[in-house]
PAVO-303817 format. One record per residue (C-alpha): x, y, z; residue number from 1; residue in one letter. Coordinates in pm, 1 decimal, always signed. Example, Ala and Ser with C-alpha at 12.3 -4.5 7.8 and 13.67 -1.06 7.14 Angstrom:
REC; x; y; z; i; aa
REC; +1230.0; -450.0; +780.0; 1; a
REC; +1367.0; -106.0; +714.0; 2; s
//
This chain:
REC; x; y; z; i; aa
REC; -55.2; -1352.8; +855.8; 1; x
REC; -125.9; -1568.0; +554.2; 2; x
REC; -196.9; -1440.8; +203.9; 3; x
REC; -439.5; -1677.0; +32.1; 4; x
REC; -640.1; -1447.1; -197.0; 5; x
REC; -502.4; -1142.9; -382.9; 6; x
REC; -729.9; -887.4; -548.3; 7; x
REC; -572.0; -721.5; -852.8; 8; x
REC; -768.4; -429.8; -1004.1; 9; x
REC; -679.0; -373.0; -1368.3; 10; x
REC; -755.9; -104.0; -1622.6; 11; x
REC; -531.3; -287.5; -1872.6; 12; x
REC; -265.3; -14.0; -1846.6; 13; x
REC; +109.5; -61.0; -1809.7; 14; x
REC; +74.6; +28.3; -1439.4; 15; x
REC; -180.8; -248.4; -1391.4; 16; x
REC; +41.4; -497.7; -1576.2; 17; x
REC; +327.5; -424.2; -1335.1; 18; x
REC; +91.8; -468.6; -1040.5; 19; x
REC; -21.1; -806.8; -1175.1; 20; x
REC; +341.1; -918.8; -1214.7; 21; x
REC; +404.1; -827.7; -849.5; 22; x
REC; +88.9; -1011.1; -741.2; 23; x
REC; +204.4; -1323.5; -927.2; 24; x
REC; +544.0; -1304.3; -757.6; 25; x
REC; +369.4; -1309.0; -418.7; 26; x
REC; +103.4; -1564.2; -515.4; 27; x
REC; +354.4; -1836.1; -606.5; 28; x
REC; +533.7; -1880.7; -271.5; 29; x
REC; +217.5; -1807.7; -71.7; 30; x
REC; +1.1; -2049.8; -270.2; 31; x
REC; -251.4; -1769.2; -317.9; 32; x
REC; -519.3; -1726.5; -583.2; 33; x
REC; -562.0; -1408.2; -789.2; 34; x
REC; -894.1; -1228.1; -831.2; 35; x
REC; -878.0; -995.5; -1134.1; 36; x
REC; -1115.4; -700.0; -1115.5; 37; x
REC; -1204.9; -446.4; -1383.5; 38; x
REC; -1428.9; -156.4; -1288.5; 39; x
REC; -1628.9; -0.9; -1571.9; 40; x
REC; -1615.9; +370.4; -1492.3; 41; x
REC; -1955.3; +538.8; -1469.4; 42; x
REC; -1963.6; +836.9; -1711.6; 43; x
REC; -2025.5; +1178.6; -1555.7; 44; x
REC; -2332.9; +1213.3; -1778.1; 45; x
REC; -2491.1; +923.8; -1594.7; 46; x
REC; -2513.5; +1136.4; -1278.5; 47; x
REC; -2695.1; +1427.2; -1445.0; 48; x
REC; -3078.0; +1415.3; -1435.8; 49; x
REC; -3092.4; +1618.5; -1758.1; 50; x
REC; -2873.2; +1374.3; -1947.4; 51; x
REC; -3031.0; +1122.3; -2184.3; 52; x
REC; -3058.0; +765.8; -2054.4; 53; x
REC; -2765.2; +541.9; -2146.8; 54; x
REC; -2884.5; +236.0; -2344.2; 55; x
REC; -2858.1; -99.8; -2171.5; 56; x
REC; -2668.8; -229.7; -2474.7; 57; x
REC; -2391.5; +24.2; -2403.0; 58; x
REC; -2322.1; -135.4; -2063.8; 59; x
REC; -2347.0; -482.4; -2206.6; 60; x
REC; -2086.1; -401.5; -2470.4; 61; x
REC; -1851.6; -250.9; -2209.0; 62; x
REC; -1884.2; -558.1; -1986.8; 63; x
REC; -1833.5; -796.5; -2277.2; 64; x
REC; -1529.2; -604.1; -2397.2; 65; x
REC; -1375.3; -614.5; -2046.6; 66; x
REC; -1452.4; -986.6; -2008.5; 67; x
REC; -1288.9; -1052.6; -2345.6; 68; x
REC; -971.3; -874.7; -2234.0; 69; x
REC; -964.8; -1051.8; -1896.7; 70; x
REC; -1009.0; -1401.4; -2044.8; 71; x
REC; -656.8; -1441.8; -2195.0; 72; x
REC; -497.7; -1302.6; -1876.1; 73; x
REC; -683.9; -1562.0; -1669.0; 74; x
REC; -587.8; -1838.7; -1911.9; 75; x
REC; -217.7; -1745.8; -1890.2; 76; x
REC; -219.7; -1733.8; -1509.3; 77; x
REC; -390.6; -2072.1; -1484.2; 78; x
REC; -143.4; -2217.8; -1735.0; 79; x
REC; +129.5; -2099.3; -1496.2; 80; x
REC; -36.9; -2282.8; -1209.6; 81; x
REC; -206.0; -1986.7; -1041.0; 82; x
REC; -576.8; -2010.8; -962.4; 83; x
REC; -762.5; -1710.5; -1102.6; 84; x
REC; -1110.3; -1557.7; -1100.4; 85; x
REC; -1229.5; -1253.4; -1297.6; 86; x
REC; -1496.3; -994.9; -1220.9; 87; x
REC; -1634.1; -686.6; -1396.1; 88; x
REC; -1818.0; -416.4; -1198.0; 89; x
REC; -1992.1; -92.0; -1295.3; 90; x
REC; -1892.4; +166.2; -1037.6; 91; x
REC; -1641.8; +436.0; -942.1; 92; x
REC; -1299.6; +265.5; -906.0; 93; x
REC; -1188.9; +460.1; -598.5; 94; x
REC; -1482.4; +322.5; -399.6; 95; x
REC; -1545.9; -11.3; -569.9; 96; x
REC; -1206.1; -174.6; -513.7; 97; x
REC; -1210.8; -173.4; -132.9; 98; x
REC; -1570.6; -297.9; -135.4; 99; x
REC; -1487.7; -580.9; -374.5; 100; x
REC; -1194.1; -686.4; -156.3; 101; x
REC; -1418.2; -705.5; +148.2; 102; x
REC; -1684.0; -902.3; -41.7; 103; x
REC; -1442.7; -1174.4; -157.9; 104; x
REC; -1246.5; -1171.9; +172.4; 105; x
REC; -921.3; -1075.5; +0.5; 106; x
REC; -606.8; -1084.1; +212.2; 107; x
REC; -425.3; -830.7; -5.5; 108; x
REC; -493.1; -577.4; -283.0; 109; x
REC; -215.2; -526.2; -538.7; 110; x
REC; -266.4; -229.9; -770.1; 111; x
REC; -82.9; +16.1; -990.8; 112; x
REC; -23.7; +378.3; -893.4; 113; x
REC; +57.9; +665.0; -1126.4; 114; x
REC; +204.1; +876.4; -846.1; 115; x
REC; +31.3; +1200.3; -948.3; 116; x
REC; +168.7; +1511.9; -779.3; 117; x
REC; +103.8; +1885.6; -782.8; 118; x
REC; -196.7; +2018.3; -973.0; 119; x
REC; -274.4; +1680.5; -1131.5; 120; x
REC; -302.1; +1523.0; -786.7; 121; x
REC; -530.1; +1801.0; -660.7; 122; x
REC; -758.7; +1777.5; -964.7; 123; x
REC; -761.7; +1404.2; -1029.0; 124; x
REC; -679.7; +1255.0; -690.6; 125; x
REC; -559.2; +898.0; -686.6; 126; x
REC; -754.7; +573.4; -701.3; 127; x
REC; -465.2; +407.9; -517.7; 128; x
REC; -472.9; +661.5; -233.4; 129; x
REC; -850.0; +634.5; -195.6; 130; x
REC; -815.2; +257.0; -180.4; 131; x
REC; -537.6; +281.8; +79.7; 132; x
REC; -762.2; +510.3; +286.5; 133; x
REC; -1072.0; +291.1; +273.7; 134; x
REC; -951.7; -69.1; +242.0; 135; x
REC; -978.5; -296.6; +542.5; 136; x
REC; -706.7; -528.2; +403.2; 137; x
REC; -343.3; -443.9; +318.2; 138; x
REC; -279.3; -263.7; -11.4; 139; x
REC; +37.3; -299.3; -220.4; 140; x
REC; +80.1; -12.4; -468.5; 141; x
REC; +324.4; -55.6; -756.4; 142; x
REC; +458.0; +200.8; -1002.6; 143; x
REC; +590.4; +126.0; -1349.6; 144; x
REC; +926.9; +282.6; -1265.0; 145; x
REC; +975.9; +53.7; -963.1; 146; x
REC; +1033.9; -251.2; -1181.0; 147; x
REC; +998.9; -606.2; -1052.2; 148; x
REC; +902.3; -652.2; -687.8; 149; x
REC; +1216.7; -706.2; -481.2; 150; x
REC; +1178.7; -840.3; -127.1; 151; x
REC; +1547.6; -871.4; -40.6; 152; x
REC; +1528.4; -558.1; +178.8; 153; x
REC; +1198.5; -442.5; +333.9; 154; x
REC; +1176.9; -103.8; +506.2; 155; x
REC; +929.4; -93.0; +795.8; 156; x
REC; +853.0; +254.5; +941.1; 157; x
REC; +770.2; +215.5; +1312.1; 158; x
REC; +574.6; +463.1; +1522.2; 159; x
REC; +479.4; +181.6; +1765.0; 160; x
REC; +108.9; +218.8; +1681.6; 161; x
REC; -108.7; -91.6; +1629.2; 162; x
REC; -105.1; -19.5; +1254.2; 163; x
REC; +275.8; -19.9; +1236.6; 164; x
REC; +288.1; -337.6; +1446.1; 165; x
REC; +47.0; -498.3; +1199.9; 166; x
REC; +270.9; -387.2; +910.5; 167; x
REC; +568.9; -544.5; +1085.8; 168; x
REC; +377.9; -873.4; +1120.2; 169; x
REC; +306.4; -876.4; +747.6; 170; x
REC; +669.5; -791.6; +665.6; 171; x
REC; +779.5; -1083.9; +885.0; 172; x
REC; +535.0; -1312.4; +705.1; 173; x
REC; +668.6; -1205.0; +365.5; 174; x
REC; +1027.4; -1251.9; +484.5; 175; x
REC; +947.8; -1611.7; +577.1; 176; x
REC; +728.5; -1713.2; +280.8; 177; x
REC; +862.6; -1502.3; -8.6; 178; x
REC; +1208.1; -1408.4; +123.4; 179; x
REC; +1466.2; -1434.5; +258.8; 180; x
REC; +1440.6; -1066.5; +341.7; 181; x
REC; +1638.4; -819.2; +550.0; 182; x
REC; +1409.4; -590.0; +754.2; 183; x
REC; +1508.6; -229.8; +822.2; 184; x
REC; +1302.8; -64.7; +1097.9; 185; x
REC; +1296.8; +314.5; +1076.7; 186; x
REC; +1163.9; +565.8; +1327.0; 187; x
REC; +1150.1; +943.4; +1284.7; 188; x
REC; +1104.1; +1164.3; +1590.1; 189; x
REC; +980.7; +1506.3; +1490.3; 190; x
REC; +863.2; +1829.0; +1653.8; 191; x
REC; +781.7; +2160.1; +1481.2; 192; x
REC; +1076.2; +2398.5; +1447.1; 193; x
REC; +917.4; +2651.3; +1686.7; 194; x
REC; +879.5; +2392.2; +1961.8; 195; x
REC; +1229.6; +2260.5; +1901.3; 196; x
REC; +1372.3; +2612.1; +1944.6; 197; x
REC; +1170.0; +2659.0; +2263.2; 198; x
REC; +1295.8; +2331.3; +2409.8; 199; x
REC; +1657.0; +2413.7; +2323.9; 200; x
REC; +1624.3; +2762.5; +2469.9; 201; x
REC; +1495.7; +2618.9; +2798.1; 202; x
REC; +1761.6; +2350.1; +2811.2; 203; x
REC; +1515.6; +2063.1; +2766.2; 204; x
REC; +1707.3; +1757.8; +2629.6; 205; x
REC; +1395.3; +1646.9; +2440.3; 206; x
REC; +1567.5; +1454.1; +2163.0; 207; x
REC; +1800.4; +1278.2; +2406.5; 208; x
REC; +1505.2; +1153.2; +2610.7; 209; x
REC; +1308.9; +1047.8; +2304.3; 210; x
REC; +1611.7; +883.1; +2145.3; 211; x
REC; +1675.4; +666.5; +2451.6; 212; x
REC; +1315.3; +548.9; +2470.0; 213; x
REC; +1293.1; +478.9; +2097.1; 214; x
REC; +1623.7; +292.5; +2095.5; 215; x
REC; +1508.2; +69.3; +2380.3; 216; x
REC; +1181.9; -16.8; +2201.3; 217; x
REC; +1350.0; -78.5; +1865.4; 218; x
REC; +1616.2; -301.8; +2019.3; 219; x
REC; +1343.1; -512.3; +2182.3; 220; x
REC; +1175.1; -560.8; +1842.2; 221; x
REC; +1510.9; -636.3; +1682.8; 222; x
REC; +1580.8; -906.7; +1939.5; 223; x
REC; +1245.2; -1075.6; +1867.5; 224; x
REC; +1313.2; -1064.3; +1492.1; 225; x
REC; +1658.1; -1215.2; +1530.9; 226; x
REC; +1516.8; -1485.5; +1761.1; 227; x
REC; +1275.4; -1567.7; +1476.1; 228; x
REC; +1570.4; -1603.2; +1238.6; 229; x
REC; +1497.8; -1281.7; +1045.6; 230; x
REC; +1788.2; -1054.6; +951.8; 231; x
REC; +1717.5; -699.7; +1070.4; 232; x
REC; +1850.3; -359.2; +1177.8; 233; x
REC; +1704.1; -24.6; +1279.5; 234; x
REC; +1755.1; +344.5; +1204.1; 235; x
REC; +1622.6; +622.2; +1430.8; 236; x
REC; +1674.4; +988.6; +1351.9; 237; x
REC; +1513.7; +1328.3; +1390.0; 238; x
REC; +1319.7; +1468.4; +1096.2; 239; x
REC; +988.8; +1488.3; +913.4; 240; x
REC; +862.1; +1126.9; +892.9; 241; x
REC; +808.8; +1103.7; +515.4; 242; x
REC; +1147.9; +1266.7; +449.5; 243; x
REC; +1331.2; +1030.5; +685.7; 244; x
REC; +1151.9; +724.8; +543.7; 245; x
REC; +1248.1; +809.6; +185.2; 246; x
REC; +1607.4; +896.8; +284.7; 247; x
REC; +1660.3; +564.7; +463.5; 248; x
REC; +1486.9; +382.7; +178.9; 249; x
REC; +1747.4; +514.8; -67.0; 250; x
REC; +2038.9; +457.0; +172.3; 251; x
REC; +1944.5; +93.3; +236.3; 252; x
REC; +1837.1; +27.1; -126.2; 253; x
REC; +1505.5; -113.4; -4.7; 254; x
REC; +1280.9; -292.0; -252.7; 255; x
REC; +958.3; -255.0; -52.8; 256; x
REC; +815.8; -23.0; +213.3; 257; x
REC; +567.3; -187.7; +452.4; 258; x
REC; +395.7; +66.6; +674.8; 259; x
REC; +86.6; +126.5; +882.9; 260; x
REC; -184.1; +375.8; +796.5; 261; x
REC; -441.3; +520.1; +1033.7; 262; x
REC; -710.0; +535.7; +763.3; 263; x
REC; -830.1; +885.5; +853.1; 264; x
REC; -1126.4; +1017.1; +659.3; 265; x
REC; -1328.1; +1338.2; +634.6; 266; x
REC; -1207.2; +1642.8; +829.5; 267; x
REC; -933.3; +1447.3; +1009.8; 268; x
REC; -786.9; +1344.6; +675.6; 269; x
REC; -806.2; +1697.1; +532.4; 270; x
REC; -639.1; +1851.6; +837.9; 271; x
REC; -378.3; +1587.5; +920.4; 272; x
REC; -322.8; +1417.2; +585.7; 273; x
REC; -149.9; +1083.0; +584.9; 274; x
REC; +219.1; +997.3; +589.7; 275; x
REC; +132.2; +665.9; +423.8; 276; x
REC; -49.3; +836.3; +134.2; 277; x
REC; +242.2; +1076.9; +84.4; 278; x
REC; +479.4; +780.1; +66.7; 279; x
REC; +248.8; +598.5; -177.8; 280; x
REC; +249.5; +912.4; -393.7; 281; x
REC; +623.1; +985.1; -389.1; 282; x
REC; +816.0; +660.9; -326.9; 283; x
REC; +981.9; +507.8; -631.8; 284; x
REC; +944.6; +152.2; -497.9; 285; x
REC; +631.6; -52.1; -411.6; 286; x
REC; +455.2; +45.2; -88.4; 287; x
REC; +253.6; -195.2; +126.5; 288; x
REC; +6.7; -14.4; +354.2; 289; x
REC; -164.5; -185.5; +644.7; 290; x
REC; -452.6; -66.4; +862.4; 291; x
REC; -487.6; -142.4; +1231.4; 292; x
REC; -719.7; -443.4; +1271.9; 293; x
REC; -950.0; -250.0; +1507.6; 294; x
REC; -1002.5; +44.4; +1270.8; 295; x
REC; -1005.5; -163.1; +950.4; 296; x
//
């Protein structure tokens, strides 16, 4: 995989500034250009038929104000040798970003995430999570607390799905172009407590069988990575996937998590949720999510 065009949505917040800094750090070694995007949020009143019409001059002023704020950012990036384009859209950010990335054929979206949890998450949702769910290209989410992007150790959760294989390919590409990086593959094998008790009661060595199969597959991947000159190791343990991923992330002091997402929507998303979205929401470090090419 090659990263040649990076889309960076900005609302001019501190979160967006950190995302831009991470995008710049990737753009330099990859020789990529940056496409800055600001989405003018449609007011709720605009969707009400009883509401008075919003004057055209109002939108013009919003666009001009956004363009004026984007101009010095573009100038600074170009002075630093990074090609840059700017764009202002009028739309709902959670839906506009993925569409804009597809339109300009972006290879990567880099954006800030506030990591809302609890009631705030239920009420407000997350633009980053909606983008992760709908984007056909990889999405790197960055939080203010995570600091500067660090690629020295990249954690790659593996469930052996096409999406996780795609994430591994991108991690390998980053290790070669923006590294050197040490890759840590992590796999969590998990069954509900009730099923685990049933298997133990009936003498079924479930975890032993699974562990042997997983170990064999991970060692094969490790061999291919080492043959490619990439430093790597793996960790496989029983547990809830998001819990295991975050535990290993802290143990290995990873600077980036690169993982696949199945991009479920509608009822499937409501019922099954997404491990990737939970990691985006709770991880303290940047998270790179990658969809399977067939479902993207």
